[in-house]
N, CA, C and O atoms as CSV, one atom per row, in Angstrom:
chain,resi,resn,atom,element,x,y,z
A,1,UNK,N,N,0.820,-1.191,0.000
A,1,UNK,CA,C,0.000,0.000,0.000
A,1,UNK,C,C,0.867,1.258,0.000
A,1,UNK,O,O,0.563,2.219,-0.708
A,2,UNK,N,N,1.915,1.259,0.769
A,2,UNK,CA,C,2.796,2.409,0.856
A,2,UNK,C,C,3.469,2.704,-0.490
A,2,UNK,O,O,3.615,3.867,-0.868
A,3,UNK,N,N,3.875,1.656,-1.210
A,3,UNK,CA,C,4.510,1.817,-2.530
A,3,UNK,C,C,3.539,2.425,-3.534
A,3,UNK,O,O,3.923,3.284,-4.327
A,4,UNK,N,N,2.289,1.986,-3.505
A,4,UNK,CA,C,1.300,2.515,-4.435
A,4,UNK,C,C,1.085,4.001,-4.194
A,4,UNK,O,O,1.009,4.779,-5.146
A,5,UNK,N,N,0.989,4.393,-2.961
A,5,UNK,CA,C,0.798,5.806,-2.623
A,5,UNK,C,C,1.990,6.619,-3.110
A,5,UNK,O,O,1.806,7.695,-3.677
A,6,UNK,N,N,3.188,6.136,-2.904
A,6,UNK,CA,C,4.390,6.818,-3.347
A,6,UNK,C,C,4.406,6.943,-4.867
A,6,UNK,O,O,4.740,8.006,-5.392
A,7,UNK,N,N,4.052,5.883,-5.579
A,7,UNK,CA,C,4.024,5.914,-7.050
A,7,UNK,C,C,2.988,6.911,-7.562
A,7,UNK,O,O,3.251,7.663,-8.500
A,8,UNK,N,N,1.824,6.914,-6.947
A,8,UNK,CA,C,0.770,7.848,-7.355
A,8,UNK,C,C,1.237,9.287,-7.113
A,8,UNK,O,O,1.027,10.163,-7.951
A,9,UNK,N,N,1.865,9.518,-5.971
A,9,UNK,CA,C,2.369,10.849,-5.661
A,9,UNK,C,C,3.426,11.286,-6.678
A,9,UNK,O,O,3.404,12.429,-7.135
A,10,UNK,N,N,4.348,10.394,-7.037
A,10,UNK,CA,C,5.391,10.734,-8.010
A,10,UNK,C,C,4.796,11.032,-9.381
A,10,UNK,O,O,5.233,11.967,-10.053
A,11,UNK,N,N,3.811,10.255,-9.801
A,11,UNK,CA,C,3.140,10.515,-11.086
A,11,UNK,C,C,2.466,11.881,-11.043
A,11,UNK,O,O,2.564,12.660,-11.992
A,12,UNK,N,N,1.777,12.170,-9.931
A,12,UNK,CA,C,1.132,13.478,-9.781
A,12,UNK,C,C,2.163,14.599,-9.843
A,12,UNK,O,O,1.948,15.604,-10.521
A,13,UNK,N,N,3.284,14.431,-9.137
A,13,UNK,CA,C,4.326,15.452,-9.101
A,13,UNK,C,C,4.904,15.707,-10.488
A,13,UNK,O,O,5.088,16.858,-10.882
A,14,UNK,N,N,5.188,14.650,-11.222
A,14,UNK,CA,C,5.713,14.797,-12.586
A,14,UNK,C,C,4.679,15.479,-13.474
A,14,UNK,O,O,5.021,16.388,-14.231
A,15,UNK,N,N,3.434,15.057,-13.394
A,15,UNK,CA,C,2.364,15.637,-14.217
A,15,UNK,C,C,2.159,17.114,-13.865
A,15,UNK,O,O,2.025,17.952,-14.756
A,16,UNK,N,N,2.136,17.429,-12.578
A,16,UNK,CA,C,1.957,18.807,-12.136
A,16,UNK,C,C,3.107,19.689,-12.630
A,16,UNK,O,O,2.879,20.804,-13.099
A,17,UNK,N,N,4.328,19.194,-12.526
A,17,UNK,CA,C,5.496,19.939,-13.003
A,17,UNK,C,C,5.404,20.164,-14.504
A,17,UNK,O,O,5.711,21.255,-14.983
A,18,UNK,N,N,4.984,19.144,-15.257
A,18,UNK,CA,C,4.827,19.265,-16.704
A,18,UNK,C,C,3.800,20.331,-17.048
A,18,UNK,O,O,4.050,21.182,-17.902
A,19,UNK,N,N,2.650,20.293,-16.391
A,19,UNK,CA,C,1.605,21.282,-16.669
A,19,UNK,C,C,2.061,22.691,-16.325
A,19,UNK,O,O,1.805,23.626,-17.083
A,20,UNK,N,N,2.731,22.854,-15.193
A,20,UNK,CA,C,3.215,24.175,-14.786
A,20,UNK,C,C,4.208,24.726,-15.798
A,20,UNK,O,O,4.147,25.900,-16.164
A,21,UNK,N,N,5.116,23.879,-16.245
A,21,UNK,CA,C,6.103,24.298,-17.238
A,21,UNK,C,C,5.422,24.641,-18.552
A,21,UNK,O,O,5.762,25.644,-19.180
A,22,UNK,N,N,4.477,23.833,-18.972
A,22,UNK,CA,C,3.770,24.086,-20.226
A,22,UNK,C,C,3.011,25.402,-20.164
A,22,UNK,O,O,3.040,26.183,-21.115
A,23,UNK,N,N,2.336,25.651,-19.060
A,23,UNK,CA,C,1.591,26.897,-18.912
A,23,UNK,C,C,2.550,28.082,-18.931
A,23,UNK,O,O,2.271,29.084,-19.590
A,24,UNK,N,N,3.673,27.988,-18.225
A,24,UNK,CA,C,4.639,29.082,-18.187
A,24,UNK,C,C,5.191,29.371,-19.584
A,24,UNK,O,O,5.337,30.534,-19.959
A,25,UNK,N,N,5.494,28.339,-20.347
A,25,UNK,CA,C,6.013,28.532,-21.699
A,25,UNK,C,C,4.960,29.199,-22.579
A,25,UNK,O,O,5.279,30.100,-23.355
A,26,UNK,N,N,3.724,28.766,-22.461
A,26,UNK,CA,C,2.655,29.353,-23.267
A,26,UNK,C,C,2.447,30.822,-22.921
A,26,UNK,O,O,2.157,31.625,-23.808
A,27,UNK,N,N,2.588,31.185,-21.665
A,27,UNK,CA,C,2.391,32.572,-21.269
A,27,UNK,C,C,3.557,33.453,-21.683
A,27,UNK,O,O,3.344,34.606,-22.058
A,28,UNK,N,N,4.767,32.953,-21.626
A,28,UNK,CA,C,5.937,33.771,-21.955
A,28,UNK,C,C,6.030,34.059,-23.450
A,28,UNK,O,O,6.471,35.144,-23.830
A,29,UNK,N,N,5.642,33.149,-24.285
A,29,UNK,CA,C,5.788,33.329,-25.726
A,29,UNK,C,C,5.033,34.557,-26.256
A,29,UNK,O,O,5.636,35.361,-26.967
A,30,UNK,N,N,3.738,34.737,-25.941
A,30,UNK,CA,C,3.043,35.924,-26.446
A,30,UNK,C,C,3.657,37.222,-25.943
A,30,UNK,O,O,3.662,38.220,-26.664
A,31,UNK,N,N,4.182,37.225,-24.701
A,31,UNK,CA,C,4.813,38.429,-24.171
A,31,UNK,C,C,6.028,38.780,-25.012
A,31,UNK,O,O,6.212,39.947,-25.360
A,32,UNK,N,N,6.855,37.814,-25.345
A,32,UNK,CA,C,8.043,38.074,-26.166
A,32,UNK,C,C,7.654,38.513,-27.569
A,32,UNK,O,O,8.313,39.383,-28.140
A,33,UNK,N,N,6.597,37.934,-28.143
A,33,UNK,CA,C,6.175,38.353,-29.473
A,33,UNK,C,C,5.717,39.799,-29.449
A,33,UNK,O,O,6.030,40.554,-30.369
A,34,UNK,N,N,4.994,40.199,-28.437
A,34,UNK,CA,C,4.545,41.577,-28.318
A,34,UNK,C,C,5.743,42.506,-28.180
A,34,UNK,O,O,5.788,43.558,-28.818
A,35,UNK,N,N,6.710,42.128,-27.356
A,35,UNK,CA,C,7.927,42.914,-27.187
A,35,UNK,C,C,8.652,43.040,-28.520
A,35,UNK,O,O,9.083,44.131,-28.892
A,36,UNK,N,N,8.789,41.934,-29.241
A,36,UNK,CA,C,9.453,41.954,-30.546
A,36,UNK,C,C,8.737,42.879,-31.521
A,36,UNK,O,O,9.383,43.583,-32.297
A,37,UNK,N,N,7.427,42.881,-31.486
A,37,UNK,CA,C,6.661,43.770,-32.359
A,37,UNK,C,C,6.869,45.223,-31.963
A,37,UNK,O,O,7.003,46.085,-32.832
A,38,UNK,N,N,6.898,45.506,-30.683
A,38,UNK,CA,C,7.089,46.883,-30.209
A,38,UNK,C,C,8.404,47.479,-30.683
A,38,UNK,O,O,8.443,48.617,-31.152
A,39,UNK,N,N,9.470,46.717,-30.563
A,39,UNK,CA,C,10.790,47.269,-30.900
A,39,UNK,C,C,11.035,47.373,-32.407
A,39,UNK,O,O,12.046,47.932,-32.833
A,40,UNK,N,N,10.124,46.843,-33.208
A,40,UNK,CA,C,10.248,46.957,-34.670
A,40,UNK,C,C,9.807,48.328,-35.179
A,40,UNK,O,O,9.926,48.621,-36.368
A,41,UNK,N,N,9.307,49.150,-34.291
A,41,UNK,CA,C,8.736,50.438,-34.652
A,41,UNK,C,C,9.743,51.376,-35.317
A,41,UNK,O,O,10.939,51.338,-35.029
A,42,UNK,N,N,9.229,52.209,-36.204
A,42,UNK,CA,C,10.018,53.294,-36.808
A,42,UNK,C,C,10.346,54.335,-35.728
A,42,UNK,O,O,11.420,54.937,-35.728
A,43,UNK,N,N,9.394,54.527,-34.813
A,43,UNK,CA,C,9.607,55.429,-33.674
A,43,UNK,C,C,10.548,54.746,-32.695
A,43,UNK,O,O,10.355,53.573,-32.374
A,44,UNK,N,N,11.559,55.456,-32.214
A,44,UNK,CA,C,12.472,54.834,-31.243
A,44,UNK,C,C,11.728,54.345,-30.000
A,44,UNK,O,O,10.789,54.987,-29.528
A,45,UNK,N,N,12.164,53.204,-29.484
A,45,UNK,CA,C,11.570,52.615,-28.285
A,45,UNK,C,C,12.677,52.442,-27.248
A,45,UNK,O,O,13.617,51.673,-27.448
A,46,UNK,N,N,12.551,53.166,-26.142
A,46,UNK,CA,C,13.491,53.023,-25.037
A,46,UNK,C,C,12.941,51.983,-24.083
A,46,UNK,O,O,11.818,52.107,-23.593
A,47,UNK,N,N,13.733,50.962,-23.822
A,47,UNK,CA,C,13.326,49.917,-22.887
A,47,UNK,C,C,14.134,50.104,-21.606
A,47,UNK,O,O,15.365,50.097,-21.615
A,48,UNK,N,N,13.404,50.270,-20.510
A,48,UNK,CA,C,13.997,50.413,-19.192
A,48,UNK,C,C,13.883,49.063,-18.492
A,48,UNK,O,O,12.814,48.699,-18.002
A,49,UNK,N,N,14.986,48.325,-18.449
A,49,UNK,CA,C,15.018,47.059,-17.732
A,49,UNK,C,C,15.278,47.385,-16.261
A,49,UNK,O,O,16.288,48.005,-15.929
A,50,UNK,N,N,14.370,46.970,-15.384
A,50,UNK,CA,C,14.453,47.334,-13.973
A,50,UNK,C,C,14.056,46.146,-13.098
A,50,UNK,O,O,13.653,45.093,-13.591
A,51,UNK,N,N,14.184,46.347,-11.781
A,51,UNK,CA,C,13.705,45.365,-10.800
A,51,UNK,C,C,13.092,46.139,-9.642
A,51,UNK,O,O,13.544,47.231,-9.298
A,52,UNK,N,N,12.064,45.559,-9.050
A,52,UNK,CA,C,11.385,46.220,-7.925
A,52,UNK,C,C,12.316,46.429,-6.735
A,52,UNK,O,O,12.157,47.404,-6.000
A,53,UNK,N,N,13.273,45.549,-6.532
A,53,UNK,CA,C,14.174,45.605,-5.391
A,53,UNK,C,C,15.359,46.547,-5.605
A,53,UNK,O,O,16.167,46.738,-4.697
A,54,UNK,N,N,15.467,47.135,-6.793
A,54,UNK,CA,C,16.633,47.926,-7.189
A,54,UNK,C,C,16.482,49.400,-6.791
A,54,UNK,O,O,15.604,50.097,-7.300
A,55,UNK,N,N,17.338,49.866,-5.885
A,55,UNK,CA,C,17.317,51.266,-5.450
A,55,UNK,C,C,17.540,52.261,-6.584
A,55,UNK,O,O,16.755,53.198,-6.731
A,56,UNK,N,N,18.593,52.083,-7.397
A,56,UNK,CA,C,18.801,53.006,-8.519
A,56,UNK,C,C,17.631,53.014,-9.516
A,56,UNK,O,O,17.339,54.043,-10.125
A,57,UNK,N,N,16.973,51.875,-9.677
A,57,UNK,CA,C,15.805,51.817,-10.566
A,57,UNK,C,C,14.683,52.712,-10.035
A,57,UNK,O,O,14.029,53.431,-10.790
A,58,UNK,N,N,14.480,52.648,-8.726
A,58,UNK,CA,C,13.453,53.488,-8.098
A,58,UNK,C,C,13.806,54.957,-8.230
A,58,UNK,O,O,12.925,55.793,-8.433
A,59,UNK,N,N,15.084,55.280,-8.116
A,59,UNK,CA,C,15.529,56.665,-8.264
A,59,UNK,C,C,15.344,57.164,-9.697
A,59,UNK,O,O,15.104,58.352,-9.915
A,60,UNK,N,N,15.454,56.265,-10.667
A,60,UNK,CA,C,15.307,56.638,-12.085
A,60,UNK,C,C,13.850,56.816,-12.493
A,60,UNK,O,O,13.577,57.482,-13.492
A,61,UNK,N,N,12.918,56.247,-11.759
A,61,UNK,CA,C,11.512,56.256,-12.157
A,61,UNK,C,C,10.955,57.658,-12.446
A,61,UNK,O,O,10.345,57.849,-13.499
A,62,UNK,N,N,11.139,58.648,-11.555
A,62,UNK,CA,C,10.607,59.982,-11.884
A,62,UNK,C,C,11.309,60.620,-13.081
A,62,UNK,O,O,10.696,61.378,-13.831
A,63,UNK,N,N,12.583,60.317,-13.257
A,63,UNK,CA,C,13.325,60.856,-14.405
A,63,UNK,C,C,12.763,60.284,-15.698
A,63,UNK,O,O,12.539,61.016,-16.663
A,64,UNK,N,N,12.537,58.984,-15.716
A,64,UNK,CA,C,11.990,58.324,-16.911
A,64,UNK,C,C,10.595,58.872,-17.221
A,64,UNK,O,O,10.269,59.099,-18.386
A,65,UNK,N,N,9.773,59.086,-16.197
A,65,UNK,CA,C,8.429,59.651,-16.408
A,65,UNK,C,C,8.509,61.069,-16.975
A,65,UNK,O,O,7.759,61.412,-17.889
A,66,UNK,N,N,9.413,61.896,-16.441
A,66,UNK,CA,C,9.587,63.263,-16.953
A,66,UNK,C,C,10.043,63.256,-18.408
A,66,UNK,O,O,9.562,64.045,-19.221
A,67,UNK,N,N,10.970,62.366,-18.726
A,67,UNK,CA,C,11.468,62.254,-20.101
A,67,UNK,C,C,10.336,61.850,-21.037
A,67,UNK,O,O,10.222,62.391,-22.137
A,68,UNK,N,N,9.510,60.917,-20.620
A,68,UNK,CA,C,8.380,60.471,-21.447
A,68,UNK,C,C,7.428,61.639,-21.725
A,68,UNK,O,O,6.965,61.808,-22.853
A,69,UNK,N,N,7.142,62.433,-20.708
A,69,UNK,CA,C,6.261,63.599,-20.889
A,69,UNK,C,C,6.887,64.620,-21.824
A,69,UNK,O,O,6.207,65.188,-22.678
A,70,UNK,N,N,8.183,64.851,-21.662
A,70,UNK,CA,C,8.887,65.830,-22.483
A,70,UNK,C,C,8.911,65.422,-23.955
A,70,UNK,O,O,8.768,66.272,-24.834
A,71,UNK,N,N,9.087,64.153,-24.225
A,71,UNK,CA,C,9.181,63.680,-25.613
A,71,UNK,C,C,7.837,63.685,-26.327
A,71,UNK,O,O,7.783,63.799,-27.551
A,72,UNK,N,N,6.767,63.563,-25.578
A,72,UNK,CA,C,5.412,63.680,-26.121
A,72,UNK,C,C,5.200,62.875,-27.409
A,72,UNK,O,O,4.761,63.422,-28.421
A,73,UNK,N,N,5.511,61.578,-27.367
A,73,UNK,CA,C,5.235,60.698,-28.496
A,73,UNK,C,C,6.341,60.584,-29.536
A,73,UNK,O,O,6.217,59.792,-30.470
A,74,UNK,N,N,7.415,61.350,-29.403
A,74,UNK,CA,C,8.525,61.263,-30.372
A,74,UNK,C,C,9.349,60.000,-30.178
A,74,UNK,O,O,10.074,59.570,-31.075
A,75,UNK,N,N,9.228,59.416,-28.998
A,75,UNK,CA,C,9.850,58.125,-28.679
A,75,UNK,C,C,8.925,57.435,-27.696
A,75,UNK,O,O,8.174,58.081,-26.966
A,76,UNK,N,N,8.990,56.133,-27.691
A,76,UNK,CA,C,8.149,55.359,-26.792
A,76,UNK,C,C,9.026,54.778,-25.695
A,76,UNK,O,O,10.144,54.334,-25.958
A,77,UNK,N,N,8.526,54.779,-24.473
A,77,UNK,CA,C,9.290,54.238,-23.355
A,77,UNK,C,C,8.478,53.118,-22.716
A,77,UNK,O,O,7.313,53.296,-22.360
A,78,UNK,N,N,9.121,51.959,-22.578
A,78,UNK,CA,C,8.472,50.839,-21.893
A,78,UNK,C,C,9.403,50.331,-20.804
A,78,UNK,O,O,10.625,50.417,-20.918
A,79,UNK,N,N,8.804,49.805,-19.755
A,79,UNK,CA,C,9.565,49.263,-18.632
A,79,UNK,C,C,9.387,47.751,-18.608
A,79,UNK,O,O,8.283,47.237,-18.794
A,80,UNK,N,N,10.483,47.052,-18.378
A,80,UNK,CA,C,10.433,45.593,-18.279
A,80,UNK,C,C,11.084,45.167,-16.977
A,80,UNK,O,O,12.260,45.433,-16.733
A,81,UNK,N,N,10.293,44.501,-16.146
A,81,UNK,CA,C,10.773,43.972,-14.885
A,81,UNK,C,C,11.553,42.687,-15.178
A,81,UNK,O,O,10.991,41.715,-15.683
A,82,UNK,N,N,12.836,42.688,-14.861
A,82,UNK,CA,C,13.681,41.534,-15.212
A,82,UNK,C,C,13.314,40.271,-14.439
A,82,UNK,O,O,13.599,39.161,-14.889
A,83,UNK,N,N,12.682,40.437,-13.277
A,83,UNK,CA,C,12.278,39.262,-12.506
A,83,UNK,C,C,11.029,38.615,-13.093
A,83,UNK,O,O,10.830,37.409,-12.943
A,84,UNK,N,N,10.191,39.395,-13.755
A,84,UNK,CA,C,8.974,38.864,-14.359
A,84,UNK,C,C,9.161,38.511,-15.828
A,84,UNK,O,O,8.397,37.715,-16.374
A,85,UNK,N,N,10.156,39.087,-16.467
A,85,UNK,CA,C,10.410,38.836,-17.895
A,85,UNK,C,C,11.867,38.441,-18.081
A,85,UNK,O,O,12.633,39.136,-18.749
A,86,UNK,N,N,12.232,37.329,-17.488
A,86,UNK,CA,C,13.623,36.883,-17.544
A,86,UNK,C,C,14.077,36.577,-18.965
A,86,UNK,O,O,15.248,36.766,-19.293
A,87,UNK,N,N,13.167,36.108,-19.810
A,87,UNK,CA,C,13.537,35.775,-21.193
A,87,UNK,C,C,14.008,37.020,-21.939
A,87,UNK,O,O,14.993,36.965,-22.674
A,88,UNK,N,N,13.318,38.128,-21.757
A,88,UNK,CA,C,13.717,39.371,-22.428
A,88,UNK,C,C,15.057,39.862,-21.891
A,88,UNK,O,O,15.918,40.288,-22.660
A,89,UNK,N,N,15.231,39.802,-20.585
A,89,UNK,CA,C,16.497,40.233,-19.980
A,89,UNK,C,C,17.661,39.375,-20.479
A,89,UNK,O,O,18.742,39.894,-20.759
A,90,UNK,N,N,17.444,38.087,-20.588
A,90,UNK,CA,C,18.498,37.192,-21.079
A,90,UNK,C,C,18.773,37.414,-22.561
A,90,UNK,O,O,19.926,37.400,-22.993
A,91,UNK,N,N,17.723,37.616,-23.330
A,91,UNK,CA,C,17.880,37.802,-24.772
A,91,UNK,C,C,18.739,39.020,-25.090
A,91,UNK,O,O,19.446,39.039,-26.098
A,92,UNK,N,N,18.681,40.039,-24.230
A,92,UNK,CA,C,19.449,41.258,-24.473
A,92,UNK,C,C,20.600,41.422,-23.497
A,92,UNK,O,O,21.123,42.521,-23.314
A,93,UNK,N,N,20.989,40.311,-22.870
A,93,UNK,CA,C,22.168,40.252,-22.011
A,93,UNK,C,C,22.176,41.358,-20.953
A,93,UNK,O,O,23.194,42.016,-20.739
A,94,UNK,N,N,21.048,41.550,-20.304
A,94,UNK,CA,C,20.951,42.545,-19.241
A,94,UNK,C,C,21.582,41.947,-17.993
A,94,UNK,O,O,21.079,40.969,-17.440
A,95,UNK,N,N,22.688,42.542,-17.554
A,95,UNK,CA,C,23.429,42.005,-16.423
A,95,UNK,C,C,23.384,42.923,-15.217
A,95,UNK,O,O,23.817,42.543,-14.129
A,96,UNK,N,N,22.859,44.136,-15.402
A,96,UNK,CA,C,22.752,45.096,-14.310
A,96,UNK,C,C,21.457,45.868,-14.489
A,96,UNK,O,O,20.968,46.031,-15.606
A,97,UNK,N,N,20.910,46.338,-13.383
A,97,UNK,CA,C,19.724,47.176,-13.467
A,97,UNK,C,C,19.988,48.482,-12.737
A,97,UNK,O,O,20.649,48.486,-11.699
A,98,UNK,N,N,19.487,49.579,-13.261
A,98,UNK,CA,C,18.736,49.637,-14.511
A,98,UNK,C,C,19.660,49.510,-15.719
A,98,UNK,O,O,20.842,49.850,-15.659
A,99,UNK,N,N,19.099,49.017,-16.802
A,99,UNK,CA,C,19.763,49.046,-18.108
A,99,UNK,C,C,18.765,49.628,-19.082
A,99,UNK,O,O,17.612,49.201,-19.147
A,100,UNK,N,N,19.224,50.610,-19.837
A,100,UNK,CA,C,18.387,51.254,-20.843
A,100,UNK,C,C,18.885,50.834,-22.222
A,100,UNK,O,O,20.075,50.931,-22.521
A,101,UNK,N,N,17.957,50.365,-23.055
A,101,UNK,CA,C,18.305,49.995,-24.424
A,101,UNK,C,C,17.328,50.707,-25.350
A,101,UNK,O,O,16.113,50.636,-25.166
A,102,UNK,N,N,17.872,51.388,-26.339
A,102,UNK,CA,C,17.060,52.116,-27.316
A,102,UNK,C,C,17.032,51.326,-28.617
A,102,UNK,O,O,18.077,50.981,-29.169
A,103,UNK,N,N,15.827,51.044,-29.098
A,103,UNK,CA,C,15.631,50.285,-30.324
A,103,UNK,C,C,14.983,51.161,-31.392
A,103,UNK,O,O,14.206,52.066,-31.089
A,104,UNK,N,N,15.314,50.877,-32.625
A,104,UNK,CA,C,14.611,51.443,-33.780
A,104,UNK,C,C,14.648,50.381,-34.870
A,104,UNK,O,O,15.711,49.866,-35.217
A,105,UNK,N,N,13.486,50.064,-35.397
A,105,UNK,CA,C,13.347,49.034,-36.430
A,105,UNK,C,C,13.968,47.708,-35.982
A,105,UNK,O,O,14.554,46.984,-36.787
A,106,UNK,N,N,13.834,47.402,-34.699
A,106,UNK,CA,C,14.313,46.129,-34.171
A,106,UNK,C,C,15.795,46.062,-33.866
A,106,UNK,O,O,16.282,45.034,-33.397
A,107,UNK,N,N,16.516,47.132,-34.121
A,107,UNK,CA,C,17.962,47.130,-33.886
A,107,UNK,C,C,18.304,47.994,-32.672
A,107,UNK,O,O,17.671,49.021,-32.425
A,108,UNK,N,N,19.300,47.566,-31.934
A,108,UNK,CA,C,19.770,48.353,-30.790
A,108,UNK,C,C,20.588,49.512,-31.346
A,108,UNK,O,O,21.557,49.310,-32.077
A,109,UNK,N,N,20.182,50.736,-30.986
A,109,UNK,CA,C,20.932,51.906,-31.455
A,109,UNK,C,C,21.660,52.617,-30.313
A,109,UNK,O,O,22.478,53.507,-30.550
A,110,UNK,N,N,21.361,52.223,-29.084
A,110,UNK,CA,C,22.037,52.796,-27.917
A,110,UNK,C,C,21.758,51.908,-26.724
A,110,UNK,O,O,20.687,51.311,-26.614
A,111,UNK,N,N,22.726,51.827,-25.837
A,111,UNK,CA,C,22.599,50.992,-24.631
A,111,UNK,C,C,23.348,51.669,-23.499
A,111,UNK,O,O,24.449,52.187,-23.687
A,112,UNK,N,N,22.737,51.659,-22.313
A,112,UNK,CA,C,23.380,52.272,-21.152
A,112,UNK,C,C,23.024,51.505,-19.882
A,112,UNK,O,O,21.863,51.499,-19.474
A,113,UNK,N,N,24.009,50.856,-19.250
A,113,UNK,CA,C,23.738,50.226,-17.953
A,113,UNK,C,C,23.931,51.258,-16.840
A,113,UNK,O,O,24.851,52.075,-16.888
A,114,UNK,N,N,23.060,51.210,-15.850
A,114,UNK,CA,C,23.209,52.114,-14.713
A,114,UNK,C,C,22.362,53.371,-14.849
A,114,UNK,O,O,21.573,53.521,-15.782
A,115,UNK,N,N,22.552,54.258,-13.896
A,115,UNK,CA,C,21.768,55.492,-13.864
A,115,UNK,C,C,22.279,56.489,-14.905
A,115,UNK,O,O,23.433,56.443,-15.330
A,116,UNK,N,N,21.382,57.384,-15.296
A,116,UNK,CA,C,21.731,58.455,-16.226
A,116,UNK,C,C,20.854,59.654,-15.864
A,116,UNK,O,O,19.703,59.483,-15.462
A,117,UNK,N,N,21.393,60.858,-16.005
A,117,UNK,CA,C,20.582,62.020,-15.646
A,117,UNK,C,C,19.589,62.360,-16.759
A,117,UNK,O,O,19.707,61.882,-17.888
A,118,UNK,N,N,18.618,63.192,-16.415
A,118,UNK,CA,C,17.538,63.538,-17.338
A,118,UNK,C,C,18.084,64.176,-18.623
A,118,UNK,O,O,17.650,63.829,-19.722
A,119,UNK,N,N,19.023,65.097,-18.484
A,119,UNK,CA,C,19.584,65.784,-19.659
A,119,UNK,C,C,20.271,64.797,-20.606
A,119,UNK,O,O,20.119,64.884,-21.824
A,120,UNK,N,N,21.019,63.868,-20.038
A,120,UNK,CA,C,21.710,62.873,-20.859
A,120,UNK,C,C,20.740,61.967,-21.593
A,120,UNK,O,O,20.919,61.678,-22.776
A,121,UNK,N,N,19.716,61.522,-20.888
A,121,UNK,CA,C,18.713,60.644,-21.496
A,121,UNK,C,C,17.933,61.380,-22.574
A,121,UNK,O,O,17.699,60.831,-23.651
A,122,UNK,N,N,17.529,62.610,-22.301
A,122,UNK,CA,C,16.816,63.423,-23.295
A,122,UNK,C,C,17.669,63.663,-24.537
A,122,UNK,O,O,17.178,63.597,-25.664
A,123,UNK,N,N,18.927,63.939,-24.320
A,123,UNK,CA,C,19.840,64.201,-25.439
A,123,UNK,C,C,19.931,63.007,-26.378
A,123,UNK,O,O,19.856,63.165,-27.596
A,124,UNK,N,N,20.092,61.815,-25.814
A,124,UNK,CA,C,20.173,60.600,-26.635
A,124,UNK,C,C,18.861,60.381,-27.385
A,124,UNK,O,O,18.869,60.101,-28.583
A,125,UNK,N,N,17.742,60.508,-26.685
A,125,UNK,CA,C,16.450,60.254,-27.322
A,125,UNK,C,C,16.124,61.279,-28.398
A,125,UNK,O,O,15.601,60.918,-29.452
A,126,UNK,N,N,16.421,62.541,-28.152
A,126,UNK,CA,C,16.156,63.570,-29.170
A,126,UNK,C,C,17.051,63.364,-30.400
A,126,UNK,O,O,16.626,63.601,-31.530
A,127,UNK,N,N,18.258,62.933,-30.175
A,127,UNK,CA,C,19.191,62.664,-31.279
A,127,UNK,C,C,18.631,61.564,-32.197
A,127,UNK,O,O,18.759,61.645,-33.418
A,128,UNK,N,N,18.019,60.552,-31.606
A,128,UNK,CA,C,17.521,59.415,-32.398
A,128,UNK,C,C,16.057,59.529,-32.785
A,128,UNK,O,O,15.571,58.754,-33.609
A,129,UNK,N,N,15.344,60.492,-32.196
A,129,UNK,CA,C,13.936,60.655,-32.529
A,129,UNK,C,C,13.764,61.402,-33.842
A,129,UNK,O,O,12.679,61.427,-34.425
A,130,UNK,N,N,14.835,61.998,-34.288
A,130,UNK,CA,C,14.941,62.610,-35.600
A,130,UNK,C,C,13.949,63.619,-35.944
A,130,UNK,O,O,13.987,64.173,-37.042
């Protein structure tokens, strides 16, 4: 009786792990496709890779919001939490947060790890917003 219970539990554990992995893969794929579509834009797209636990990321948040308001649609800014979107962070070799990557037509045109002041960020974006 004890062996049967153990076997049933192991089958359940394997099946549960399989389903969890399958669901996670299905959920991550559409997110990456949407991200891939976003960065294909003619309009520059600044991606702010951040983490909730990151102090410098929190310090950059008001700066990024001010820059977005100042640009008024000339560039698009999106934030990606590296803990929730590990595939995107790995795909672009994000090793530190914050990391800012500017895309146009799917290509990286600028990259900056770490903090940056508002003037510096605006200057880069205005240069590429054309």
